VEXGUKOL-881947 format. One line per 2 residues: their letters; for each residue z, y, x of N, C-alpha, C. Coordinates in pm, whole numbers. Each point is the difference from the previous one (the first is absolute). Layout:
REM VEXGUKOL-881947
A) Z,Y,X,Z,Y,X,Z,Y,X | ...
REM end
This chain:
REM VEXGUKOL-881947
XX) 1945,1283,-7324,-56,-14,-133,47,113,-89 | -89,44,-86,36,106,-95,98,-57,-102
XX) 72,87,-68,105,-45,-87,-46,-47,-136 | -124,25,-40,-53,-35,-127,72,62,-118
XX) 69,114,30,77,65,-106,-90,87,-88 | -120,35,46,-93,76,-82,-47,-85,-114
XX) 13,46,-121,-34,-81,-115,-145,15,-39 | -55,116,19,-142,13,-39,-52,129,62
XX) -127,5,18,-64,119,58,16,118,-96 | 18,122,49,22,114,-84,-113,23,-100
XX) -123,-35,40,-112,33,-90,3,-70,-133 | 73,-114,-8,-2,-72,-123,87,66,-107
XX) 116,48,40,89,75,-90,40,-81,-125 | 12,-133,18,40,-82,-111,151,-30,5
XX) 63,26,113,139,-34,15,80,128,21 | 105,17,-77,80,120,10,122,-26,82
XX) 68,111,35,125,-10,64,110,-2,-111 | 81,-108,0,101,-9,-100,121,79,50
XX) 33,110,-63,95,95,55,145,-43,-11 | 87,82,62,145,-32,0,54,13,-144
XX) 89,-90,-37,48,-4,-136,125,91,-18 | 64,36,106,127,73,-13,-13,149,16
XX) -122,53,15,-20,143,14,-114,43,-92 | 21,101,-81,-101,46,-93,-48,136,45
XX) -126,4,47,-57,129,45,-86,60,-104 | 3,-56,-122,-85,55,-108,-144,-14,34
XX) -76,107,-25,-146,-2,26,-39,59,135 | 103,30,83,-30,64,127,-90,-89,84
XX) -111,64,49,-93,-66,87,-63,-128,-65 | -4,-7,-132,-61,-113,-67,-150,29,-27
XX) -81,-97,27,-144,13,-32,-28,-72,-132 | -32,71,-105,-14,-65,-131,-123,-90,-2
XX) -89,8,98,-118,-81,1,13,-132,75 | 115,-20,63,20,-119,79,68,-107,-88
XX) -52,-123,5,54,-110,-82,143,-27,41 | 82,-46,-94,139,-26,24,34,-146,-10
XX) -93,-87,21,29,-143,-3,-100,-70,90 | 22,-128,22,-93,-81,74,-113,-41,-96
XX) -122,32,38,-117,-36,-78,-58,-126,63 | 42,-117,-53,-41,-124,62,-152,-21,1
XX) -67,47,-104,-147,-13,-4,-65,65,121 | 49,118,39,-55,68,118,31,-75,126
XX) 124,-52,11,37,-74,118,-88,-126,16 | -30,-67,-112,-82,-121,4,-143,34,41
XX) -58,100,-59,-137,41,37,-7,29,149 | 97,74,46,-3,41,142,16,-123,91
XX) 84,-95,-39,19,-123,81,-127,-88,-2 | -63,-7,-113,-120,-84,-10,-117,56,80
XX) -7,128,11,-114,63,70,-10,-42,149 | 110,-40,57,-3,-44,140,-73,-134,14
XX) -10,-76,-105,-79,-127,6,-141,30,34 | -58,111,-53,-135,36,32,-22,16,149
XX) 98,57,68,-11,13,147,8,-132,68 | 87,-91,-50,17,-133,60,-128,-78,-5
XX) -65,-3,-115,-115,-90,-19,-131,58,57 | 1,122,47,-123,59,60,22,37,146
XX) 117,-30,57,23,32,139,-95,-78,90 | -67,69,91,-100,-66,80,54,-80,116
XX) 130,13,40,47,-64,120,-10,-152,-7 | 40,-58,-116,-12,-147,-11,-144,-44,7
XX) -92,77,-58,-143,-31,10,-49,-1,142 | 55,93,80,-36,3,141,55,-125,73
XX) 124,-33,-25,59,-114,65,-75,-130,-26 | -45,-19,-124,-72,-119,-34,-151,13,19
XX) -42,111,54,-137,22,46,-102,-4,-112 | 43,41,-121,-96,22,-104,-76,129,22
XX) 59,97,61,-65,128,26,19,35,148 | -78,96,47,8,53,134,-5,150,-6
XX) 59,66,98,-15,143,16,-127,31,77 | -66,108,-37,-133,26,57,12,84,128
XX) 65,112,-6,6,95,113,134,-6,73 | 107,16,-73,133,2,59,64,-137,-27
XX) 7,-85,98,28,-141,-18,146,-36,32 | 86,96,18,136,-29,44,76,-87,-100
XX) -23,23,-133,71,-80,-101,-31,-145,9 | -125,-30,26,-37,-144,10,30,-56,138
XX) 56,83,85,50,-48,131,154,9,3 | 61,10,-115,141,-13,-20,81,112,71
XX) -46,122,-27,65,117,62,139,22,-54 | 29,-39,-123,130,29,-60,99,-112,29
XX) 98,26,83,102,-98,27,112,10,-107 | 44,124,-27,104,26,-103,-66,59,-123
XX) 40,-45,-116,-54,52,-125,114,32,-97 | -21,101,-80,101,54,-86,30,-89,-119
XX) 127,-23,-28,42,-75,-122,94,81,-83 | 57,110,57,97,78,-75,-55,57,-130
XX) -131,30,0,-58,60,-124,8,-92,-117 | 7,-129,23,16,-98,-108,142,3,-58
XX) 97,10,89,140,13,-48,21,133,-74 | -54,105,56,30,134,-51,-81,37,-123
XX) -98,-75,-35,-84,33,-114,-1,-111,-105 | -88,-105,7,-1,-92,-113,130,-76,-22
XX) 62,-47,112,119,-88,-14,121,76,-61 | 26,121,47,112,73,-52,-24,43,-144
XX) -122,28,-36,-37,28,-141,33,-119,-87 | -43,-119,42,19,-118,-78,149,-36,-12
XX) 75,18,111,143,-22,-7,67,94,-97 | -46,123,-5,56,101,-95,-26,-43,-144
XX) -120,-53,-26,-30,-52,-135,101,-111,-39 | 22,-90,96,96,-112,-26,140,53,-22
XX) 42,91,86,135,54,-11,27,70,-134 | -91,82,-39,24,79,-122,-23,-81,-127
XX) -80,-104,7,-19,-84,-118,108,-109,-8 | 82,-10,108,109,-96,0,136,64,-31
XX) 2,134,6,126,74,-22,15,38,-146 | 103,-48,-67,17,27,-143,1,146,-31
XX) 35,84,95,1,145,-22,-139,55,-28 | -105,-72,54,-134,54,-7,-99,-91,-76
XX) 43,-120,-43,-97,-93,-57,-67,54,-127 | 70,72,-81,-57,49,-124,-112,102,31
XX) 29,93,86,-106,102,32,-115,-63,71 | 29,-103,88,-109,-62,73,-86,-88,-91
XX) 52,-48,-111,-76,-83,-91,-120,74,-61 | 1,133,21,-119,78,-48,-124,-36,81
XX) 19,-65,117,-114,-34,84,-32,-150,-3 | 47,-71,-103,-21,-144,-13,135,-71,-4
XX) -2,-125,-37,129,-70,-8,64,-1,140 | 134,13,3,67,5,128,-28,-124,84
XX) 2,-119,-72,-18,-125,77,-143,-7,60 | -101,45,-75,-137,-4,53,-17,98,113
XX) 60,117,-9,-9,95,111,64,-58,126 | 115,-65,-12,61,-62,116,-85,-111,52
XX) -54,-83,-90,-85,-112,45,-120,46,81 | -70,99,-51,-118,52,69,39,58,136
XX) 110,74,6,46,58,126,32,-111,100 | 63,-106,-45,34,-111,92,-124,-70,50
XX) -100,-18,-86,-126,-67,40,-69,87,105 | -8,131,-24,-65,87,97,76,8,133
XX) 131,1,-6,79,1,123,-25,-128,82 | -13,-110,-74,-31,-130,70,-137,10,68
XX) -95,59,-71,-136,17,59,4,81,126 | 70,117,-1,5,83,115,78,-66,116
XX) 113,-62,-31,79,-62,106,-79,-117,67 | -75,-77,-80,-75,-106,64,-108,58,88
XX) -69,107,-48,-101,67,82,61,48,131 | 121,53,-7,67,51,124,40,-112,95
XX) 61,-103,-51,47,-104,91,-116,-76,60 | -115,-5,-72,-117,-67,57,-69,84,107
XX) 32,128,7,-56,87,105,95,5,120 | 132,23,-27,93,25,111,95,-115,29
XX) 17,-91,-97,97,-109,20,135,40,-55 | 105,-10,78,135,35,-42,1,147,-38
XX) 61,31,-116,5,138,-50,132,20,-79 | 46,125,-12,113,27,-89,-36,-36,-144
XX) 82,-82,-61,-23,-44,-140,129,6,-77 | 97,-86,34,123,-4,-78,84,125,14
XX) -12,73,112,79,122,19,-91,125,-3 | -125,-15,-41,-87,119,-7,28,80,-123
XX) -47,127,0,4,86,-121,142,36,-43 | 95,1,92,137,31,-38,38,143,35
XX) -95,76,50,24,140,30,110,20,98 | 82,102,-22,109,31,93,108,-107,2
XX) 0,-93,-96,100,-105,2,-24,-99,114 | -121,-10,48,-33,-85,109,-127,52,68
XX) 22,78,103,-113,60,71,-54,-87,112 | 64,-116,23,-43,-91,105,-14,-142,-59
XX) -101,-22,-82,-17,-129,-63,-39,-108,99 | 50,-122,-20,-36,-113,80,-147,-41,-32
XX) -62,-66,96,-133,-58,-22,21,-147,-43 | -44,-32,-122,11,-136,-46,-116,-84,59
XX) 28,-128,16,-104,-91,50,-106,-16,-107 | -118,-40,39,-107,-23,-95,40,-110,-98
XX) 65,-103,51,48,-107,-88,90,57,-110 | 95,83,37,93,60,-99,-78,92,-98
XX) -96,74,51,-73,90,-88,-81,-80,-101 | -70,-101,47,-80,-83,-92,87,-68,-104
XX) 113,-53,42,92,-66,-94,47,104,-104 | 35,119,46,46,104,-93,-108,44,-95
XX) -126,8,48,-110,45,-85,-33,-102,-105 | 7,-130,32,-21,-101,-103,103,16,-110
XX) 125,24,38,105,22,-98,-27,123,-85 | -41,108,68,-30,125,-71,-111,-20,-102
XX) -106,-73,39,-110,-23,-91,46,-81,-123 | 75,-106,30,51,-86,-112,90,77,-91
XX) 86,87,57,88,82,-84,-82,93,-86 | -102,58,60,-87,95,-76,-66,-75,-118
XX) -55,-117,24,-64,-75,-107,96,-39,-109 | 122,-25,36,102,-36,-102,41,120,-83
XX) -14,119,56,40,121,-66,-97,44,-111 | -126,-31,16,-106,51,-88,27,-34,-144
XX) 3,101,-85,30,-21,-141,-118,40,-87 | 22,0,-133,-106,35,-96,-12,149,-22
XX) 81,77,70,-4,148,-18,-123,60,65 | -7,130,-10,-114,74,54,-4,-8,149
XX) -122,-12,56,-17,7,141,21,141,52 | 16,16,129,26,135,54,-113,97,-17
XX) 29,123,-32,-102,106,-2,-16,45,145 | -115,65,25,-31,40,136,-55,-109,84
XX) -30,-121,-58,-49,-110,70,-150,8,8 | -53,39,118,-143,18,15,-70,-131,36
XX) 75,-105,31,-62,-128,28,-44,-73,-126 | 97,-18,-91,-20,-84,-118,30,69,-133
XX) 25,127,-1,25,73,-123,120,-56,-75 | 99,-55,71,119,-53,-67,-15,-137,-58
XX) -109,-68,27,-25,-135,-53,84,-98,78 | 108,-51,-60,91,-85,72,-56,-140,25
XX) -99,-46,-77,-62,-125,28,-76,6,135 | -57,113,24,-73,18,130,97,15,115
XX) 117,56,-29,103,6,103,50,-141,38 | 12,-86,-102,38,-140,27,-105,-65,92
XX) -130,24,-29,-106,-52,85,13,51,144 | 26,131,10,13,60,134,115,-66,75
XX) 113,-12,-65,120,-57,67,-25,-146,42 | -59,-76,-81,-23,-142,38,-110,-13,103
XX) -100,87,-3,-103,-2,103,61,38,135 | 83,105,1,73,38,122,83,-115,50
XX) 69,-66,-89,86,-114,44,-82,-113,57 | -113,-29,-63,-86,-106,50,-53,32,140
XX) -45,124,19,-49,41,131,112,-5,105 | 116,45,-33,116,-7,90,33,-144,37
XX) 2,-90,-99,32,-140,28,-100,-60,99 | -131,21,-20,-98,-54,91,12,62,140
XX) 44,126,4,17,60,132,100,-73,86 | 88,-79,-66,103,-76,72,-43,-142,23
XX) -127,-37,-23,-46,-141,10,19,-58,137 | -12,83,103,6,-53,137,145,-29,40
XX) 93,77,-55,139,-20,35,66,-100,-92 | -49,-15,-124,53,-94,-96,-116,-83,-56
XX) -59,-91,77,-118,-70,-48,26,-115,-96 | 120,-46,-8,32,-121,-81,-44,15,-145
XX) -70,-100,-59,-46,11,-139,114,13,-98 | 120,-44,36,114,17,-91,98,103,51
XX) -44,79,97,87,98,61,10,134,-70 | 62,91,69,33,132,-58,-123,76,-43
XX) -97,16,91,-119,81,-30,-83,-63,-111 | -19,-132,6,-78,-72,-105,68,17,-137
XX) 130,-6,-1,72,17,-129,-26,136,-57 | 11,106,83,-23,135,-46,-142,17,-46
XX) -96,-59,73,-140,6,-35,-24,-59,-140 | 56,-118,-22,-20,-65,-130,70,69,-112
XX) 109,68,28,65,78,-105,-89,117,-45 | -85,44,88,-82,122,-27,-135,-31,-61
XX) -52,-123,20,-140,-32,-34,-31,34,-146 | 82,-46,-91,-37,15,-142,2,146,-44
XX) 68,89,73,6,139,-43,-89,93,77 | -70,-51,104,-84,83,82,-138,21,-65
XX) -81,88,57,-129,25,-55,-85,-128,5 | -90,-20,-97,-72,-125,-12,-151,19,-2
XX) -50,121,9,-144,26,-6,-33,133,60 | -128,18,32,-46,128,54,35,117,-96
XX) -3,-27,-129,28,105,-100,140,54,16 | 89,-80,62,140,45,16,29,58,137
XX) -106,19,82,19,65,132,82,129,-16 | 92,21,91,92,114,-10,-50,110,94
XX) -35,114,-57,-57,114,73,97,118,-1 | -20,88,101,59,131,-7,-105,93,-53
XX) 25,72,-109,-102,83,-68,-9,141,59 | -93,22,89,-22,135,53,-70,85,-103
XX) 16,132,11,-55,96,-90,-102,86,70 | -77,77,-77,-98,93,60,71,124,59
XX) 120,29,-51,77,111,47,36,-20,148 | -16,105,81,27,-11,144,145,-33,31
XX) 91,22,-95,139,-32,22,29,-150,0 | -93,-80,-57,22,-144,-8,-133,-73,-5
XX) -91,36,94,-128,-69,8,2,-100,112 | -103,-81,13,-5,-101,97,-8,62,142
XX) 94,-38,86,1,56,137,-125,-29,80 | -71,-111,-31,-126,-22,71,-102,110,-27
XX) -1,48,-125,-92,105,-36,39,128,77 | 129,26,12,41,117,73,-38,-10,150
XX) 11,-123,57,-29,-20,140,-145,31,29 | -89,-24,-94,-142,18,27,-54,133,-54
XX) 83,87,-45,-47,129,-49,-57,87,115 | 68,-3,113,-39,90,109,-31,-77,130
XX) 40,-126,9,-16,-76,125,-49,-140,-32 | -59,-65,102,-46,-136,-15,63,-80,117
XX) 122,-43,-24,76,-62,108,-4,-153,2 | -36,-62,-116,10,-144,-8,-127,-67,-43
XX) -23,-118,48,-113,-83,-38,45,-143,-13 | -85,-88,-55,30,-141,0,-7,-50,141
XX) 91,-86,38,2,-51,138,-112,-100,24 | -39,-9,122,-99,-105,34,56,-139,-23
XX) 132,-13,9,63,-132,-24,-26,-46,-141 | 23,84,-100,-19,-38,-138,-151,-11,-34
XX) -79,101,44,-144,-3,-30,-65,-125,55 | 30,-29,126,-61,-117,63,40,-129,-70
XX) 124,-7,-44,45,-119,-73,-70,-12,-134 | -13,105,-74,-66,-7,-128,-146,-38,15
XX) -66,57,103,-140,-33,25,-16,-150,38 | 90,-47,86,-7,-138,48,21,-98,-114
XX) 87,39,-96,28,-88,-116,-98,20,-115 | -96,88,20,-94,31,-112,78,37,-127
XX) 103,85,20,92,34,-105,-52,122,-79 | -30,-19,-130,-55,112,-77,94,117,-17
XX) 128,-17,28,93,113,-16,-26,113,93 | -82,-27,103,-36,107,97,-63,118,-73
XX) -74,-28,-106,-72,105,-74,94,93,-76 | 121,-46,-30,95,87,-71,115,47,89
XX) 18,-68,113,107,43,95,-55,114,84 | -133,0,36,-51,89,99,-126,67,-48
XX) -37,104,73,-126,71,-23,-95,-27,118 | -131,7,-31,-95,-3,111,23,121,88
XX) -32,-12,126,12,116,88,-105,106,-43 | 42,126,10,-92,108,-41,-126,3,88
XX) 14,-32,127,-113,2,88,-103,-108,-42 | 49,-116,-33,-92,-108,-36,-71,32,-132
XX) 71,61,-91,-60,41,-128,-110,104,25 | 28,94,85,-102,106,27,-123,-57,65
XX) 18,-109,77,-117,-66,67,-66,-99,-88 | 50,-20,-124,-66,-89,-93,29,-144,19
XX) 99,-34,81,38,-140,24,153,-15,-9 | 56,8,-126,144,1,-18,69,-119,65
XX) 110,23,67,74,-108,60,150,38,3 | 80,-106,13,146,19,18,32,-14,149
XX) 81,92,49,43,-8,140,141,49,10 | 89,-88,46,140,35,8,32,86,123
XX) 104,78,-14,49,83,109,78,-88,99 | -32,-1,127,77,-80,99,150,33,-11
XX) 81,-102,2,141,20,-29,81,36,126 | 79,106,-11,100,32,99,-51,30,140
XX) -117,60,11,-52,33,135,65,129,51 | 25,13,126,70,116,54,-74,132,-5
XX) -132,-5,21,-82,119,1,-122,-20,-85 | -2,66,-112,-109,-21,-95,-101,115,6
XX) -125,-39,9,-111,96,-8,-87,-33,-121 | 52,-79,-91,-75,-39,-119,-10,113,-97
XX) -110,7,-73,-19,99,-103,30,-60,-137 | 54,76,-92,38,-47,-129,-124,-55,-73
XX) -115,62,25,-123,-41,-69,-47,-139,40 | 51,-51,113,-49,-126,53,87,-121,-34
XX) 104,21,-82,87,-111,-36,18,-6,-149 | 42,-112,-53,15,-19,-144,135,53,-49
XX) -3,87,-97,121,58,-57,61,-95,-104 | 123,26,-31,66,-63,-115,-78,41,-126
XX) 1,-90,-100,-75,26,-125,21,138,-49 | -109,66,-40,8,135,-56,76,2,-128
XX) 13,-111,-70,78,-6,-122,149,19,26 | 39,-14,129,139,22,40,20,132,64
XX) -82,30,100,28,122,83,-49,129,-61 | -83,-7,-104,-45,122,-65,39,8,-146
XX) 93,-87,-45,46,0,-136,149,25,-5 | 39,117,-53,141,38,-3,81,-92,-90
XX) -63,-61,-98,74,-84,-94,-9,-150,29 | -61,-37,114,-5,-138,39,142,-54,14
XX) 38,-105,-77,141,-40,0,39,-69,128 | 128,4,32,56,-74,110,42,-142,-47
XX) -22,-99,80,29,-138,-41,140,-32,50 | 88,-32,-95,135,-41,35,4,-152,18
XX) -38,-71,-105,-10,-147,7,-125,-44,-81 | -91,-73,62,-113,-53,-70,20,-144,-31
XX) -71,-51,-103,11,-138,-29,-58,-87,112 | -97,53,71,-54,-73,114,110,-36,98
XX) 88,91,34,112,-26,89,88,-110,-56 | 25,4,-130,89,-98,-62,-66,-138,-8
XX) -130,-4,-30,-70,-128,-6,-3,-68,135 | -28,76,105,4,-58,134,139,-49,37
XX) 100,75,-48,139,-43,23,32,-135,-70 | -53,-14,-122,18,-126,-70,-73,-114,71
XX) -119,28,54,-71,-104,76,83,-44,118 | 59,94,73,85,-31,112,123,-79,-44
XX) 59,41,-111,120,-65,-46,-25,-151,-32 | -122,-29,-51,-32,-140,-24,-14,-74,135
XX) -64,64,95,-14,-62,133,138,-22,64 | 94,89,-28,133,-14,56,84,-109,-73
XX) -49,-37,-119,78,-95,-79,103,68,-86 | -8,132,-11,98,75,-78,-21,-12,-149
XX) -124,-18,-43,-30,-1,-143,-115,-99,-24 | -18,-39,-125,-109,-87,-31,-125,77,-33
XX) -111,-70,-17,-126,68,-33,-103,-36,102 | -115,62,-15,-114,-25,83,-23,117,94
XX) 25,-19,126,-15,114,95,-143,49,3 | -94,-90,-15,-141,40,1,-32,92,-116
XX) 55,-31,-119,-22,83,-117,61,138,16 | 121,4,55,64,131,26,-78,78,106
XX) -51,-72,101,-81,67,103,-123,64,-61 | -65,-72,-90,-118,54,-68,38,117,-91
XX) 113,-9,-66,48,113,-83,24,122,88 | 57,-20,120,22,112,91,-126,67,39
XX) -103,-79,31,-131,58,35,-59,74,-116 | 1,-62,-118,-60,64,-118,72,133,-32
XX) 132,-4,9,77,120,-28,-31,111,99 | -20,-35,124,-35,101,100,-135,61,-32
XX) -97,-80,-38,-128,52,-37,10,90,-126 | 82,-44,-94,21,79,-124,69,133,33
XX) 93,0,94,72,121,34,-94,106,49 | -104,-39,73,-90,96,59,-136,3,-74
XX) -7,-71,-110,-124,-5,-75,-119,-48,87 | 26,-100,83,-101,-55,87,-79,-104,-71
XX) -125,-21,43,-89,-97,-63,-4,-130,78 | -51,-103,-67,-27,-131,62,126,-74,42
XX) 107,15,-77,121,-72,29,-21,-151,-4 | -73,-48,-103,-20,-141,-19,-72,-63,121
XX) -97,72,50,-77,-49,117,90,-13,121 | 83,106,23,85,-3,115,106,-108,-11
XX) 56,-16,-121,104,-100,-21,-58,-140,25 | -120,-26,-49,-61,-128,13,-28,-32,148
XX) -30,102,78,-36,-17,140,126,-15,90 | 117,27,-59,122,3,82,112,-80,-70
XX) -21,-131,-16,109,-82,-62,119,-11,91 | 117,-20,-60,124,-15,78,2,-139,61
XX) 30,-9,127,6,-124,69,116,-90,-54 | -23,-130,15,104,-97,-34,95,-19,115
XX) -31,49,117,89,-5,115,102,116,-10 | 129,-28,-14,100,105,-23,-5,115,101
XX) -19,-30,125,1,104,101,-123,90,-10 | -116,-60,-25,-123,79,-20,9,79,-128
XX) 51,-61,-108,15,66,-128,90,122,14 | 110,-17,76,93,114,14,-68,116,78
XX) -78,-37,97,-75,104,72,-98,73,-91 | -67,-76,-88,-93,62,-97,74,96,-93
XX) 114,-47,-52,78,82,-92,41,132,67 | 49,-14,125,48,117,74,-113,98,27
XX) -116,-52,38,-108,89,37,-64,66,-125 | -7,-73,-109,-52,64,-122,100,98,-56
XX) 128,-28,17,99,94,-44,-7,129,80 | -29,-11,128,-17,118,86,-116,84,-51
XX) -109,-62,-35,-115,73,-55,37,64,-133 | 68,-75,-87,30,49,-134,101,112,2
XX) 82,9,101,100,108,11,-56,124,68 | -128,14,7,-69,115,52,54,126,-67
XX) 39,101,85,58,126,-41,135,-12,-70 | 64,-118,10,141,-16,-35,75,-21,128
XX) 8,108,80,34,-9,139,134,-72,29 | 107,45,-65,131,-57,36,11,-144,-45
XX) -51,-34,-115,1,-139,-45,-87,-85,92 | -113,52,36,-92,-75,91,69,-26,130
XX) 67,103,55,68,-16,130,110,-104,-6 | 82,6,-106,108,-96,-16,-54,-141,-12
XX) -105,-21,-78,-54,-133,-19,-69,-51,125 | -67,89,74,-59,-37,127,106,-45,99
XX) 111,71,4,107,-40,93,56,-138,-37 | 13,-19,-132,61,-128,-45,-95,-116,16
XX) -132,20,-20,-94,-110,-2,-69,-23,136 | -15,107,77,-57,-21,133,-155,0,4
XX) -63,13,-115,-148,4,-7,-44,121,-77 | -118,52,34,-90,-42,109,58,32,137
XX) -53,-62,104,45,28,133,-62,128,49 | 81,103,13,-47,135,34,33,33,145
XX) -85,77,63,25,45,139,64,142,-5 | 94,29,85,60,132,-4,-100,110,45
XX) 37,120,-26,-84,112,44,-10,2,151 | -106,60,48,-15,20,144,99,101,51
XX) 69,-37,105,101,91,62,98,58,-104 | 82,-83,-61,97,50,-98,94,106,61
XX) 35,97,-81,85,111,50,149,-38,-8 | 31,-102,-82,138,-54,-6,-13,-153,-12
XX) 80,-69,82,-6,-145,-3,-129,-53,59 | -18,-131,-16,-117,-65,58,-71,-91,-100
XX) 37,13,-129,-61,-86,-99,1,78,-131 | -57,-59,-105,1,60,-135,143,12,-49
XX) 42,113,-46,141,16,-47,41,-102,-104 | 123,-50,11,57,-90,-100,121,63,-67
XX) 37,119,38,99,82,-69,-25,146,42 | 73,92,-60,-5,141,43,138,37,55
XX) -3,100,91,124,45,60,76,87,-95 | 137,-1,16,85,79,-84,-23,149,12
XX) 39,71,-101,0,147,-4,59,51,131 | -64,102,57,38,49,132,144,53,6
XX) 59,37,-115,136,56,5,106,-105,-17 | -34,-123,-28,102,-105,-20,90,-23,123
XX) -60,-6,123,87,-26,115,108,103,25 | -20,123,-51,101,103,21,86,25,-126
XX) -59,-4,-116,70,32,-122,86,-113,-56 | -35,-122,38,78,-116,-47,2,-102,115
XX) 44,47,113,-16,-75,126,63,-139,-3 | 122,-12,-44,69,-127,3,-72,-107,-83
XX) -36,36,-122,-65,-94,-89,-145,-30,43 | -65,102,58,-132,-21,53,4,-104,117
XX) 93,17,89,14,-92,114,30,-140,-46 | 81,-12,-103,33,-133,-52,-121,-67,-60
XX) -88,78,-67,-122,-53,-58,-95,-46,107 | -17,80,102,-92,-36,110,51,-124,74
XX) 133,-7,17,57,-114,67,-24,-128,-80 | 9,7,-130,-19,-118,-84,-146,-34,-19
XX) -84,102,-15,-140,-22,-37,-96,-16,119 | 28,77,101,-91,3,117,-37,142,29
XX) -74,21,110,-35,137,44,-66,82,-111 | 29,128,3,-56,91,-103,-137,43,43
XX) -94,-95,-9,-139,27,35,-94,-62,-99 | -129,0,29,-98,-46,-96,-26,-154,11
XX) 60,-63,96,-33,-141,24,117,-96,-24 | 106,49,-65,113,-85,-37,-27,-64,-139
XX) -8,-130,-3,-25,-66,-125,117,14,-98 | -31,22,-125,104,6,-104,55,-140,-26
XX) 112,-4,-74,71,-124,-28,-92,-106,-65 | -84,45,-99,-85,-99,-67,-131,-32,73
XX) -26,73,110,-127,-14,68,10,-106,107 | -6,-123,-43,5,-118,90,-121,-84,-35
XX) -35,-103,80,-122,-78,-26,-3,-59,-140 | -121,-3,-58,-22,-51,-134,18,-152,1
XX) 64,-58,-105,27,-143,4,-123,-92,1 | -113,50,-46,-121,-84,0,-89,31,122
XX) -32,127,25,-91,33,107,69,12,137 | 132,20,-4,78,21,123,-36,132,72
X) -69,86,-70,-42,129,55,115,106,-14
REM end
């Protein structure tokens, strides 16, 4: 494992080297144009920008079969056994820790207050660190957490269990919420412009999602996960208008990666799995999720046709399959979805079915559908909702919630993958002739350098968690209490 001692990439130039105090070299070799302090606003902007990559990464979309590769299909056949995580420690996480450290040190609090109240800067950094750590543990399982980011003081951090990480993150979120004061929000905040009320919404929504992620391991209505869920409900987002986006720009330095993907190549299409399901359900969202095939349009008979998922040898032409909506793949400013109200409404419907909270699961289910249609500006929501009432049978209802959530999380790859693993629906078939494993991945393999750079702790993690492959279930990935999937 790398030491994580690098604080920031050189291109940012927001962090200086704090020189020796006992030697005065005067102006020798001094660059008058280089900043001489930590610029927290720059560190925050840099850390937040990685969220854009998280919410548009195509790998989760491939795992949950929302999309397919057209020509080179190795990704949808699980070619990647090991995937990199060091970039998260070395970039967003260390930046956020630096914000916390400098805003907590009395030596620097006054100068750091130029970038917002010290307490609010710390709170935002803690919330974002919790977001990244949850994202990481839901991909790899056990990860360095309590001993991470210590640089040369600890170059061999232990891997904490998922249970310990989740417990720690709940505490981190609660601590952050308690810290928020009436002072100015942080500058450099490209998510919410320093609006601390929106940061409270983000933190509580994250907490709610995390709590439900533990429903299979802690199903009791008065148990740990249900308690955390109910703590978060009143502070989470409550409508489509509060959906949390990552705001991409037209500038190539921070535009939507989907638009970049399709500038010179056409590698992805909607999968036949999703297209066939939308058609079978007479689901109007197909008109905003997908495009008619170019071939069918040229022939005067427009139709939707999904790309066969995960086939080993593809001879399909891009013109013959339905692409992702042009509003996504050709729009540089199309926002990335972090948390939609649709996801939260379906979560509330499930919570009622689990007995975690009161309310009408059918009403929440309908809100989830309506919010999904609103998110994509789809038509005929009322017709679809009327045709698809929630069953009064708990097991059937839970299957409906899971499958509609899968549809609603379209192009929210990592969230979709995590919820599919937890819920077990829809029932998906693995790719033909997988290149790693024999089923749809339920975790990702550790960074390729972990077995050599942090061998002892890596071996301990594998011994506790299970083989370092794509088919080892994570701690929370056990059968659902209602569906038993």
